[in-house]
N, C-alpha and C positions, 0 to 999 in steps of 0.2 A: 397178736395184732392189736394196735390201739387206734383210736379214731384220729383222723387227720385234724389238726387244729383249724378252727374257723375264726379265732381271734388271738390277739397277742397275750401271752401269759408268761410271767417271769417266775421261775422256780429257783429257790436258794437252797443249798445243802443245809442240813440240820446244824444249827449252832453258828452259822456264818452270818456276819453282819455286812451290810453294803457300805463299807468304809472306803474312803479314797485310797488308791494304790498307785504305784509307779507305772506298772505295765498291765495292759489288758490283752489277753490272747483271745481274739474273736474269730470264730470259725463256723461257717454254715455247715449243716449236715442234713442228709436225706437218706434214711435207711442205711445207716452205717454201723449196725449192731456187731458186725464182725470185727471192726477195727476201733470203734470209738473208745472202748475201755482202755486198751493199750495206748491209744493216742493221748488220753488225759494223763496217764502215767508218764508218758514222755514229756508232756507239758510241765508237770510237777518237777521232774528231774531237770529240765532246762531252766526252770525258774530258780531252783536251788543253786545251780551252777552259776547263773547270772547274778545272784545275790540281790534280788529285787522283791519287793512286795508286789503281788500280782493277782489278777482276776482271770479265770478261765471261763469264757462265755461261749457256750455252744448254741448257735442260732438254728433251731431245729424245726423241720416240717415233716418228720418221719411218721410212718404208720407201723414201724416195728418197735423193738425194745431200746432203740438208740437213746432216747431221753432218760429212761430209767437207769440205764447202765452209766450214762455220763454223770448224773447227779449222785449215784452211789459211789463214784470214784472221786467226788469232791469238786465237780464242775458246776457252775451255774448253767441253767438251761432257759433259753428264751424261745418259747413255743410260738411260732408264727405261721400264718397260712402260706402255702406254697405259691410264691409269686415271682420267683426268679432269684438267681444268685446275687445280682446287684441289689435287688430289693431287700434281701436278707441283711445286708450290711446297713442299708438305710434304716430298716426297722430297729437295728441294734444300737444306733447312735445314742438315744436317750438313756441307755442302760450301761454304757461304757463308763467305767470309773477311773481308768488310768490316764496319765498324761501322755503315755506312749501306747501305740496299738500295733500288734503284730497279727497279720491275717494269713490264712492258708486253708488247707483241706484236712478233714478228719480221717483220711483214708490211709495214713501212714506212708504216703509217697514223699512227703517232706519231713525232715528230721527236726522235730520241735524240741529235741534234747539239746540242740545247739542254738539257744536263744541269746547266749552271751554276746556274739558278734553284733547282733542288732542293738542290744542295750549299750554296748560300748560306743557305737556310732551315735545313738541318741544322746548319750552323755557328752559326746564331743560337739554337739550342737547341730547335727544334721536333722532335717525335717522329714525326709523320706529316705528309707533304707530299702533298696531292692535286693532281693535274693537273686543269685545268678547260678543256674545249673551248669552253664558253660565254664564259669570260673571255678565251680566246685566239681561234683562228680555225678555221672548219670549211669545208673546200673543197667547192664545189658537187658534189653527187652522192656525198659521202662518208658521209652519214648519212641514212637514210630519214626522210621527213617525219613518219611516225607516231612514230618514236623521238625525233626532234629537238623536235617541238612538243607531243607528248602524253606518251609513255611515260616518258622520262627526267625531264622537269620534274615530272610527277605523283609518281613514286616518290621523287624527291629532296625534294619538298615534304612527303610523308608522313613520311619518315625525320626530316626537320628538326623537324616538329611533335612526333614521338614523343620525340626525344632533346634537343630544344632546341639543335640544332646549326645551322650556317649554311653548309652545303655548297651549291655551285651545280651540281655534276655528280657524283653519287655513282657513276655507271657509267663514268667515265673510266678507261680501261685503264692509263694511265700514272700511276703513283703511287709514293711512297717511304715507307719506315719505317726507324727505327733498328733495328738487330738486336735490341737489348734489348726494344723494343716489340713486334717481330714474334714474339719468343719468349713474351712475356707474354700475347698475345691467344690463344695456343693454337689455331691454325687447325684446324678440323675438316672443313670442306666439301670435297667431292671434285670438284665440277664447277663450273659457271659461277657458282654462288651464293657462291663464296669472296669475291668482290668486295664483296657486301653484308655478309657476315659481318665482313670486315676493317674496313669503315667503321663499322658500328654498334657493334662491340666497342671500337673506338678511342674513339668518342664516349662510350660508357658508362663506360669506364675513366678518362675525363677526361684523355686524352693531349693534349699541346700540338699543335694541328693548324693547318696553314697551307695555303693554296691558291696555285698558280702557274698562269699561263696556258700552254696548250700548243696546238700546231697539229695538226689532224686532217685527214689526206689520204684520198682515195678509193683503192680497190685498184688496184694496177698492172695494166697490160694483160696479160691471160692468167691472172690469178690470181682465184680465187673465194674469198670469205670462208668461214670454217668454217660459219657459219649457212647460207649458200647451198648449201654442199656437203651439208649434212644435211637440206635441204628446207625448205619454207615453214613447217613447224611449229616449227622450231628456235628462233626468237626467242620464240615463245609458251611453249615448254618452259623456256627460260632465265628468262623473266619469272615463270613459276610457281615455279621453284626459288628465285628471289630472294625472292618473296613468302613462301614457306615459311620461309626463314631469318629474315625480319623478324618473322614470327609467333612462331617458336620462341624467338628471343632477345629478345622484347619483352613479357614477361609483365606488366610494370607497366601498359602502356597498354591492352592487350587484355583482361586478366583481373583483375589486382590492383586497380587503381583503380576500374574499373566495379563489380567485386565488392564493394569497400568501400562504395560508395554504395548499392548494392542491399541489402546487409546492414543498414546503418543505417536505411534506409527501412523494411525489413521488421520489424526489431526495434521501431522507433518505432510502427508500426501495431499490432503485437501487444500491446505494453505499454499503449498508449493505450486499446485496446479490451478489455483483460482484464477490466475491471469491468462491461462490458455495452455495448450500442449507444450511439453518439453521433450526435446530429443537428446538422448545420451548415446552416442555412437550409432549403432543400428537399431536401437530400441527407442520407440516413441511412447512417452507417457501422456496419455490423453484422457478422454472422458471416462473410459472404462476403468482406468487406474484410479480416477477420482471417486468413482462409485465403490471401488474396493476400499478406498480410504474412508468413505462414509460408513460403509458396513463395519469396518474395523473399529472406528471411533465409537460408534453406537454400541456395538457388542462389548467393547472394552469398558466403556463407561457403565454399562449395566453390571458387569462383573465387579467393578469398583464399588458400586452402590451395594451390591450383595455382601461384599467383604466388610464394608463399613457397618452395615446393619448387623451382620453376624458378630463383629467385634463388640458392638454396643450391647447386644443381647447376652453374649457369653461373659462379658466383663473380665476377660482374661488379659487384656492389654489396656489397662486404665489410662496410661499416659497418652497412647495413640488415640484412644476414644475421646478423651477430653480435648485433644488438639482438634479433631474433626468437629466436635460440638462447638468449640469456640470459633472455628473458621466459618462454619456453615450454620450459624444461629438463624433464627426465623427471619429477622429483618434483613440480614445480609443475603440469605438464600433467596428471598423473594426479589430483592433488588437485582441480583445476578440473573435470575430467571427472566425478569421483565426486560433487562437490557439484551440478553441473548435472544429472546423471542423477537424483540423489536428489531434487532440487527438482521435476524433471519427474514422477517417479513419485508424489511426494506430491500434486501437483496433479491427477494422473490417478486417484487413489484414489476420489473421489466418483463419477466416471464409471463405474469398474469396479463399484462397489457398486450403482449404479443399474441397470447392465447385468445383474447377477446377480439383483437383486430383481424384475426384469421378465421373468424366465424366459429369461435369456440373449438378450434382444432389446434392441437399441439404439433408444431412443425419440427421442434428440436429442443434440446436442453443446452443451456449455457453453463460454463464452469462456475460462474458466480452464483447462479441459481442453486447449484448443488451445495456450494458453501453455505448459502442461506438456509437450505433445508437442514444442513447439519446444525447450524446455530439454533434453528427452531426446535429440533428434536432434543438437543442437549439442554436448551432452556426449559422445556417442559419436564424433562427427566430431573433436572435440578430442583424444580418446584416440587415434584413428587417426593424426591429424597428429603427435601427440607421438611415437608409435612410428616413424613414417616419418622424422621429423627425426633421431631417435636413430640409426636405421639408416643414413641418409644421411651423418651425421657420421662414422660408423665406416668406411663405404666410402671417403669422401673422404680420411680420415686414412690409410687403407691405401694408397690410390693415391699420395698425397703421399710416403709413406715409400718406395714402390717407385721413384718418380721420383728421389728423393734418392740411392738406391743406384746 
């Protein structure tokens, strides 16, 4: 047993120099002494077949002999505190020397002897190369039936519908990116969800993406997967974390677009019924329908605001974000807010007068007063959105300046 690392340490094999290379194989590990030696041998074989200069970087938080075995077989070892799978890749970024990066697991479940297909795609100009177990092969017993026939196909289908992508296996652990693309996606996830974040950001940023078939093997005798080590809840926790990432980074599909439809529906109802009830056949659209329109418009506009702010924060749709910032700059936003609030107050004046004349008792609502209430609410929300966008621009600008320094 060796002590768990409490700081980042970079170990180089004897006689190896940290020169630039074409390919970096970057793989996190945690107590993989059973498999890591053969894994590094597989990497060396795959590198020879691919005909590239390469670096093998094991990002390790083990307390067993994993790091010593890896460095003895010719791999670099980056010792890091145990802070999650995604964080391991973030910690590795300053130590990656290749222009292309292939990631995966050190447990011999993915065949790193077959690196050549990834290298071929990189040389063809692709920025992300996803492995696919469904295009390749899955050994009997390597993948639980629930994951193989339900979980992975379902989440892959959902992500493809959201982003218009054509992945066949978004959870495949063996994947590659150019170093430039890996830097551009600004990986944030600390745990299992890094995989979904990487895929959806790549799709949203419009990277050139290709898939290659990979082989997926069951665990070696005597080794337990990390999910099994952590208990039966672990796959469900990983699924929940991945779902969270998909929701956080997908404001278009979950709030912006539905919010836009809801807003237009609500405004249409309110404007149409502003002059009074309308009868269509046996159905009368009256004050209650107008209240439904008010609720729909306010809720929809709130969703739109959340979507706009999320786009600004994530910077995954720069063209759309710049359009919103130009349309709703500070001056224009304040003017629109004042006009909307002014119109709303004007339409509410008759209601206030009636309220005062009846001894401060409300005898009923008019259709125009509800339209005024809608204008007043939307005007105030627009003012708040304008301030939030202005503040967000300043924060993002300050962060960009600090990164540049």
